[in-house]
C-alpha positions as a printed NumPy array, in Angstrom:
array([[ 62.484,   0.546,  79.121],
       [ 60.205,  -2.326,  78.188],
       [ 59.975,  -5.9  ,  79.372],
       [ 60.384,  -7.971,  76.212],
       [ 57.471, -10.238,  75.312],
       [ 57.944, -10.246,  71.558],
       [ 60.272, -13.255,  71.412],
       [ 58.093, -15.434,  73.657],
       [ 55.929, -18.081,  72.114],
       [ 52.941, -19.836,  73.607],
       [ 51.746, -23.423,  73.281],
       [ 51.76 , -24.789,  69.763],
       [ 48.726, -23.968,  67.672],
       [ 49.205, -27.147,  65.636],
       [ 47.026, -29.39 ,  67.731],
       [ 44.974, -32.389,  66.721],
       [ 41.229, -31.958,  66.55 ],
       [ 39.281, -32.834,  69.676],
       [ 37.   , -35.832,  69.561],
       [ 33.89 , -36.186,  71.68 ],
       [ 33.953, -36.791,  75.403],
       [ 32.135, -39.973,  76.335],
       [ 30.295, -40.059,  79.616],
       [ 29.919, -43.19 ,  81.734],
       [ 29.249, -43.582,  85.446],
       [ 31.66 , -45.847,  87.31 ],
       [ 31.313, -46.156,  91.062],
       [ 29.951, -42.637,  91.407],
       [ 32.76 , -41.18 ,  89.295],
       [ 32.672, -40.118,  85.69 ],
       [ 35.067, -41.62 ,  83.168],
       [ 35.938, -39.254,  80.346],
       [ 37.042, -41.044,  77.228],
       [ 37.845, -40.475,  73.578],
       [ 39.942, -37.3  ,  73.745],
       [ 42.856, -36.163,  71.675],
       [ 44.694, -32.904,  72.143],
       [ 42.303, -29.951,  71.612],
       [ 42.683, -27.54 ,  68.731],
       [ 43.412, -23.905,  69.511],
       [ 42.965, -22.772,  65.928],
       [ 39.453, -23.958,  65.068],
       [ 37.72 , -20.95 ,  66.59 ],
       [ 40.593, -18.463,  66.824],
       [ 39.667, -16.316,  63.809],
       [ 35.966, -15.722,  64.463],
       [ 35.022, -13.593,  67.483],
       [ 32.326, -15.291,  69.546],
       [ 30.561, -14.688,  72.807],
       [ 28.76 , -17.72 ,  74.215],
       [ 26.546, -17.625,  77.286],
       [ 26.616, -20.701,  79.503],
       [ 23.387, -21.443,  81.316],
       [ 23.167, -23.429,  84.568],
       [ 22.14 , -27.065,  84.526],
       [ 18.438, -27.879,  84.727],
       [ 17.042, -27.172,  88.18 ],
       [ 19.885, -24.823,  89.146],
       [ 20.162, -21.034,  89.189],
       [ 23.815, -20.037,  88.927],
       [ 26.99 , -20.966,  87.051],
       [ 30.488, -20.731,  88.544],
       [ 33.39 , -20.841,  86.055],
       [ 36.261, -22.762,  87.674],
       [ 39.025, -23.171,  85.084],
       [ 39.987, -22.754,  81.414],
       [ 42.158, -24.916,  79.132],
       [ 44.525, -23.714,  76.404],
       [ 41.881, -24.002,  73.685],
       [ 39.198, -22.182,  75.693],
       [ 37.425, -25.27 ,  77.019],
       [ 36.124, -24.54 ,  80.506],
       [ 34.893, -26.493,  83.497],
       [ 32.119, -24.995,  85.584],
       [ 29.594, -25.802,  88.291],
       [ 25.871, -25.17 ,  88.467],
       [ 24.551, -24.324,  91.908],
       [ 21.792, -22.807,  94.016],
       [ 22.223, -20.623,  97.079],
       [ 25.087, -18.278,  97.836],
       [ 28.067, -20.413,  96.744],
       [ 28.76 , -23.696,  94.93 ],
       [ 29.436, -26.766,  97.063],
       [ 28.592, -30.22 ,  95.715],
       [ 26.781, -29.554,  92.45 ],
       [ 26.63 , -30.62 ,  88.793],
       [ 29.927, -30.163,  86.94 ],
       [ 29.91 , -29.307,  83.258],
       [ 32.452, -29.008,  80.472],
       [ 31.954, -26.436,  77.705],
       [ 34.133, -25.916,  74.639],
       [ 34.099, -23.057,  72.103],
       [ 31.376, -23.489,  69.524],
       [ 28.769, -24.946,  71.856],
       [ 30.155, -28.313,  72.93 ],
       [ 28.572, -28.9  ,  76.332],
       [ 28.706, -32.052,  78.456],
       [ 27.185, -32.561,  81.892],
       [ 29.85 , -34.594,  83.657],
       [ 29.08 , -35.478,  87.251],
       [ 28.027, -34.208,  90.633],
       [ 30.982, -33.021,  92.667],
       [ 33.016, -29.974,  93.643],
       [ 36.185, -28.025,  92.887],
       [ 36.771, -28.971,  89.214],
       [ 39.985, -28.01 ,  87.413],
       [ 41.111, -28.815,  83.866],
       [ 44.597, -29.425,  82.448],
       [ 45.957, -27.082,  79.808],
       [ 45.576, -29.68 ,  77.06 ],
       [ 41.986, -30.344,  78.177],
       [ 42.58 , -34.08 ,  78.636],
       [ 42.454, -34.306,  82.437],
       [ 39.839, -33.058,  84.872],
       [ 40.365, -33.077,  88.615],
       [ 37.519, -32.773,  91.103],
       [ 36.024, -34.162,  94.295],
       [ 33.157, -36.506,  93.51 ],
       [ 29.885, -36.485,  95.419],
       [ 30.353, -40.142,  96.368],
       [ 33.77 , -39.514,  97.954],
       [ 34.245, -35.823,  98.669],
       [ 37.288, -36.431, 100.893],
       [ 39.511, -37.827,  98.159],
       [ 40.177, -35.748,  95.024],
       [ 40.348, -37.661,  91.758],
       [ 42.013, -37.152,  88.394],
       [ 40.007, -38.329,  85.395],
       [ 41.972, -39.139,  82.253],
       [ 41.03 , -39.15 ,  78.587],
       [ 41.742, -42.876,  78.241],
       [ 38.91 , -43.662,  80.627],
       [ 40.938, -44.23 ,  83.798],
       [ 40.682, -42.388,  87.081],
       [ 43.317, -41.868,  89.756],
       [ 42.618, -40.907,  93.374],
       [ 45.158, -38.448,  94.77 ],
       [ 46.489, -39.63 ,  98.141],
       [ 46.367, -37.46 , 101.235],
       [ 49.392, -36.069, 103.045],
       [ 50.652, -36.45 , 106.597],
       [ 50.391, -33.028, 108.254],
       [ 50.817, -32.44 , 111.991],
       [ 50.974, -36.151, 112.502],
       [ 47.638, -36.844, 110.842],
       [ 46.557, -37.992, 107.411],
       [ 44.918, -35.008, 105.762],
       [ 41.935, -35.614, 103.502],
       [ 39.476, -33.265, 101.89 ],
       [ 42.059, -31.63 ,  99.643],
       [ 40.749, -29.735,  96.628],
       [ 42.523, -28.949,  93.363],
       [ 43.726, -25.402,  92.798],
       [ 45.793, -25.933,  89.61 ],
       [ 46.654, -28.573,  87.01 ],
       [ 49.612, -28.241,  84.678],
       [ 49.454, -28.603,  80.884],
       [ 49.108, -32.401,  80.693],
       [ 47.717, -33.128,  84.167],
       [ 50.927, -34.738,  85.425],
       [ 51.314, -32.128,  88.184],
       [ 48.567, -30.794,  90.441],
       [ 48.435, -28.288,  93.263],
       [ 45.914, -28.955,  96.   ],
       [ 44.741, -27.28 ,  99.166],
       [ 43.71 , -28.918, 102.406],
       [ 42.263, -27.235, 105.479],
       [ 41.603, -28.378, 109.025],
       [ 39.969, -25.014, 109.743],
       [ 39.521, -21.583, 108.181],
       [ 42.775, -20.408, 109.789],
       [ 44.8  , -23.564, 109.087],
       [ 45.408, -24.268, 105.405],
       [ 48.271, -25.975, 103.671],
       [ 49.226, -26.302, 100.002],
       [ 50.565, -29.546,  98.641],
       [ 51.764, -30.779,  95.271],
       [ 50.997, -34.054,  93.533],
       [ 53.104, -35.546,  90.748],
       [ 52.801, -38.879,  88.984],
       [ 56.235, -39.881,  90.287],
       [ 56.303, -38.464,  93.816],
       [ 52.66 , -38.601,  94.886],
       [ 51.531, -35.859,  97.276],
       [ 54.1  , -33.707,  99.081],
       [ 53.46 , -30.655, 101.243],
       [ 55.204, -27.484, 100.112],
       [ 57.897, -26.184, 102.435],
       [ 56.722, -23.623, 105.021],
       [ 57.415, -19.93 , 104.66 ],
       [ 60.467, -18.701, 106.608],
       [ 59.603, -18.89 , 110.288],
       [ 56.951, -21.545, 109.686],
       [ 53.404, -21.266, 108.462],
       [ 50.032, -22.822, 109.226],
       [ 48.297, -20.851, 106.469],
       [ 49.505, -21.294, 102.919],
       [ 47.66 , -20.676,  99.638],
       [ 48.629, -21.256,  95.985],
       [ 47.52 , -18.649,  93.435],
       [ 49.345, -19.667,  90.27 ],
       [ 51.433, -22.357,  88.569],
       [ 53.478, -22.388,  85.368],
       [ 52.209, -24.52 ,  82.49 ],
       [ 54.812, -27.226,  83.039],
       [ 54.082, -27.303,  86.781],
       [ 57.659, -26.494,  87.809],
       [ 57.004, -23.079,  89.402],
       [ 54.301, -22.197,  91.922],
       [ 53.413, -18.81 ,  93.435],
       [ 51.261, -17.887,  96.401],
       [ 51.209, -16.446,  99.894],
       [ 51.405, -17.661, 103.465],
       [ 51.117, -16.371, 107.022],
       [ 51.298, -17.622, 110.625],
       [ 47.496, -17.749, 110.417],
       [ 44.684, -16.061, 108.529],
       [ 44.683, -12.984, 110.796],
       [ 48.266, -12.009, 109.86 ],
       [ 49.302, -10.136, 106.699],
       [ 50.186, -12.37 , 103.771],
       [ 53.82 , -13.045, 102.92 ],
       [ 54.309, -13.684,  99.182],
       [ 56.425, -16.594,  97.999],
       [ 57.435, -18.552,  94.926],
       [ 58.745, -22.075,  94.725],
       [ 60.629, -23.956,  92.028],
       [ 60.528, -27.739,  91.717],
       [ 63.272, -29.277,  93.844],
       [ 63.788, -26.209,  95.994],
       [ 64.281, -26.935,  99.708],
       [ 62.313, -23.859, 100.762],
       [ 59.91 , -21.235,  99.519],
       [ 61.71 , -18.288,  97.943],
       [ 61.354, -14.883,  99.548],
       [ 60.002, -12.15 ,  97.27 ],
       [ 61.971,  -8.881,  97.223],
       [ 60.444,  -5.455,  96.718],
       [ 61.826,  -2.926,  94.186],
       [ 64.367,  -1.799,  96.8  ],
       [ 65.684,  -5.328,  97.34 ],
       [ 63.991,  -5.794, 100.723],
       [ 62.   ,  -8.889, 101.648],
       [ 58.24 ,  -8.377, 101.354],
       [ 56.274,  -9.309, 104.45 ],
       [ 52.924,  -7.863, 103.425],
       [ 51.861,  -8.871,  99.948],
       [ 50.84 , -11.693,  97.667],
       [ 51.839, -13.271,  94.364],
       [ 48.59 , -13.635,  92.457],
       [ 49.529, -14.978,  89.002],
       [ 52.335, -16.324,  86.833],
       [ 52.77 , -16.459,  83.068],
       [ 52.536, -19.934,  81.596],
       [ 56.215, -19.904,  80.61 ],
       [ 57.146, -19.033,  84.207],
       [ 59.213, -15.97 ,  83.324],
       [ 56.852, -13.38 ,  84.803],
       [ 55.239, -13.373,  88.214],
       [ 52.626, -10.869,  89.285],
       [ 51.229,  -9.681,  92.58 ],
       [ 51.177,  -6.796,  95.01 ],
       [ 52.903,  -5.548,  98.131],
       [ 52.139,  -2.933, 100.745],
       [ 55.241,  -0.909, 101.608],
       [ 53.385,   1.156, 104.21 ],
       [ 50.934,  -1.567, 105.318],
       [ 48.185,   0.496, 103.719],
       [ 48.297,   1.045,  99.957],
       [ 48.736,  -2.028,  97.761],
       [ 51.209,  -1.615,  94.897],
       [ 50.907,  -4.067,  91.963],
       [ 54.239,  -5.534,  90.832],
       [ 55.74 ,  -7.702,  88.109],
       [ 58.787,  -9.859,  88.84 ],
       [ 61.234, -10.904,  86.128],
       [ 64.653, -12.359,  86.825],
       [ 64.059, -11.955,  90.568],
       [ 63.561,  -8.191,  90.252],
       [ 60.224,  -6.636,  91.225],
       [ 59.021,  -3.586,  89.309],
       [ 55.872,  -1.607,  90.185],
       [ 53.208,  -1.696,  87.5  ],
       [ 51.793,   1.658,  86.446],
       [ 48.36 ,   1.319,  84.916],
       [ 46.828,   4.011,  82.792],
       [ 43.173,   4.54 ,  81.952],
       [ 40.618,   2.469,  83.809],
       [ 42.997,   1.054,  86.43 ],
       [ 44.288,   4.22 ,  88.054],
       [ 44.36 ,   3.777,  91.821],
       [ 43.63 ,   0.668,  93.864],
       [ 45.425,  -2.664,  93.948],
       [ 44.561,  -4.131,  90.546],
       [ 47.209,  -6.854,  90.6  ],
       [ 46.775,  -9.333,  87.726],
       [ 44.959, -12.544,  88.641],
       [ 45.693, -14.323,  85.357],
       [ 48.144, -14.219,  82.448],
       [ 48.606, -15.79 ,  79.049],
       [ 51.58 , -18.045,  78.317],
       [ 53.988, -15.19 ,  77.578],
       [ 52.355, -12.555,  79.785],
       [ 51.204, -10.623,  76.715],
       [ 47.597, -10.688,  77.958],
       [ 46.713, -10.004,  81.588],
       [ 43.372, -10.09 ,  83.389],
       [ 42.134,  -9.056,  86.804],
       [ 39.346,  -7.611,  88.905],
       [ 38.377,  -3.972,  89.371],
       [ 35.641,  -3.633,  91.954],
       [ 32.788,  -5.824,  90.741],
       [ 34.042,  -5.843,  87.148],
       [ 36.979,  -7.355,  85.245],
       [ 39.731,  -5.795,  83.165],
       [ 41.945,  -7.011,  80.328],
       [ 45.374,  -5.616,  79.413],
       [ 47.476,  -5.801,  76.257],
       [ 50.032,  -3.257,  75.079],
       [ 47.946,  -2.54 ,  72.002],
       [ 44.875,  -1.613,  74.041],
       [ 46.192,  -0.74 ,  77.478],
       [ 44.035,  -1.774,  80.421],
       [ 40.34 ,  -1.784,  79.537],
       [ 37.102,  -2.925,  81.089],
       [ 36.397,  -6.395,  79.738],
       [ 33.206,  -5.336,  77.92 ],
       [ 34.961,  -2.479,  76.135],
       [ 37.902,  -4.719,  75.23 ],
       [ 35.563,  -7.25 ,  73.635],
       [ 33.862,  -4.494,  71.629],
       [ 37.251,  -3.499,  70.155],
       [ 37.606,  -7.115,  68.983],
       [ 34.405,  -7.029,  66.96 ],
       [ 31.987,  -8.518,  69.502],
       [ 28.51 ,  -7.135,  70.037],
       [ 28.478,  -6.526,  73.788],
       [ 26.631,  -4.05 ,  75.965],
       [ 29.354,  -1.612,  77.011],
       [ 27.936,  -1.556,  80.539],
       [ 28.004,  -5.341,  80.964],
       [ 30.06 ,  -6.482,  83.943],
       [ 32.232,  -9.586,  84.027],
       [ 33.524, -11.186,  87.234],
       [ 36.138, -13.836,  88.063],
       [ 37.683, -13.581,  84.614],
       [ 40.177, -16.167,  83.333],
       [ 42.356, -16.16 ,  80.193],
       [ 43.665, -19.096,  78.167],
       [ 47.372, -19.604,  77.524],
       [ 47.097, -18.38 ,  73.939],
       [ 45.348, -15.181,  75.071],
       [ 42.427, -15.738,  72.682],
       [ 39.782, -17.098,  75.073],
       [ 38.258, -15.535,  78.182],
       [ 35.868, -17.136,  80.655],
       [ 33.922, -15.22 ,  83.279],
       [ 30.575, -14.855,  85.006],
       [ 28.102, -12.168,  84.013],
       [ 24.634, -11.13 ,  85.06 ],
       [ 22.901, -12.818,  87.956],
       [ 23.052, -16.381,  86.625],
       [ 25.216, -16.958,  83.546],
       [ 28.736, -17.91 ,  82.652],
       [ 30.325, -16.595,  79.468],
       [ 33.041, -17.81 ,  77.097],
       [ 34.544, -15.229,  74.726],
       [ 36.814, -15.976,  71.767],
       [ 38.693, -13.175,  69.98 ],
       [ 40.713, -13.171,  66.732],
       [ 44.445, -13.776,  66.947],
       [ 46.213, -10.411,  67.351],
       [ 48.979,  -9.216,  65.083],
       [ 51.354,  -8.79 ,  67.977],
       [ 51.516,  -8.756,  71.749],
       [ 53.453,  -6.391,  73.919],
       [ 54.775,  -5.608,  77.325],
       [ 53.752,  -3.841,  80.485],
       [ 54.178,  -0.163,  81.183],
       [ 56.528,  -0.146,  84.152],
       [ 57.292,   2.5  ,  86.731],
       [ 59.673,   5.174,  85.573],
       [ 59.24 ,   4.472,  81.864],
       [ 57.828,   6.526,  79.035],
       [ 57.734,   3.608,  76.62 ],
       [ 54.069,   3.69 ,  75.717],
       [ 52.681,   6.545,  73.681],
       [ 49.237,   5.09 ,  73.244],
       [ 47.03 ,   5.975,  76.197],
       [ 43.477,   4.91 ,  76.66 ],
       [ 41.099,   7.768,  77.512],
       [ 37.703,   7.542,  79.126]])
């Protein structure tokens, strides 16, 4: 038995060429102007690996998000973690722009909208549009108080829907959703109520969101999914049809048909799962990902390419290759990469041709691979569908 990816199609490759981003400071914010829809085809046939250095005077680069055409937003920072630091935009082929000083940047799938908290007003997140306008996202009323300080976690394809996170403390977080028509609305609580709620993925059109919640941060996570218009968060069922109370949904395909995560049936081992049509199926990895959790943290539009973490390194899965360490996967695509190079916090674009990660002590990296001949499906528990096995 296979889950069928062959008939799925990703975002159109017939996109207009991107023009230059124009930078201008307005009231401490940056206005980004002169964009059309990015092209996904310009760099798709030539494998490239591009190292992204931190901004002048800074030591590290943190990759924060990737658009459909491989354009990324990142932060330069010093110290142990990025806070308020220079934000940069980098597109395949070397197009780099230093944008502003702020925090928490995210980019829409079409690359035309960037959301972040500016240094001049860190309590109010802003959306910056390609026509040169900016829009502050309003706060929400939570526990009788206006909540500020929300940060973006996801933008949909055209930036018309955003997921944000606000926190009054480490143990009290809430996810809320902004749309152009409805402004900011808190997601419903998990069954029984929740003061801790986190979003981990959103479909490309912004209609489906996945994540996890708990009474507070000391309790096991309860996975959930939510569809636009739903009165409550949907319970996630395990392969036996029982509600999962210890687990997490960690990713969703761009088309929304596949949701990924893990659950712990014995409150000990973590079993990675894929959910299609409301049915959860354990994922059996071969090769490098035997043992451990290894739930996907990112997926292409149709789920034909998956990425995730394995210890301090990253992995990439396709049916043609199986699950491989990122460095070894890139070598199979014609890139000259040290086979021992480690990649962390990996992200994949919707078309499955661009990967962004962090590598070494200071650098970010953007990798472009050629378009594959075909994409496939996961090896699921109880199947003997795949005959190609990767050996170490």
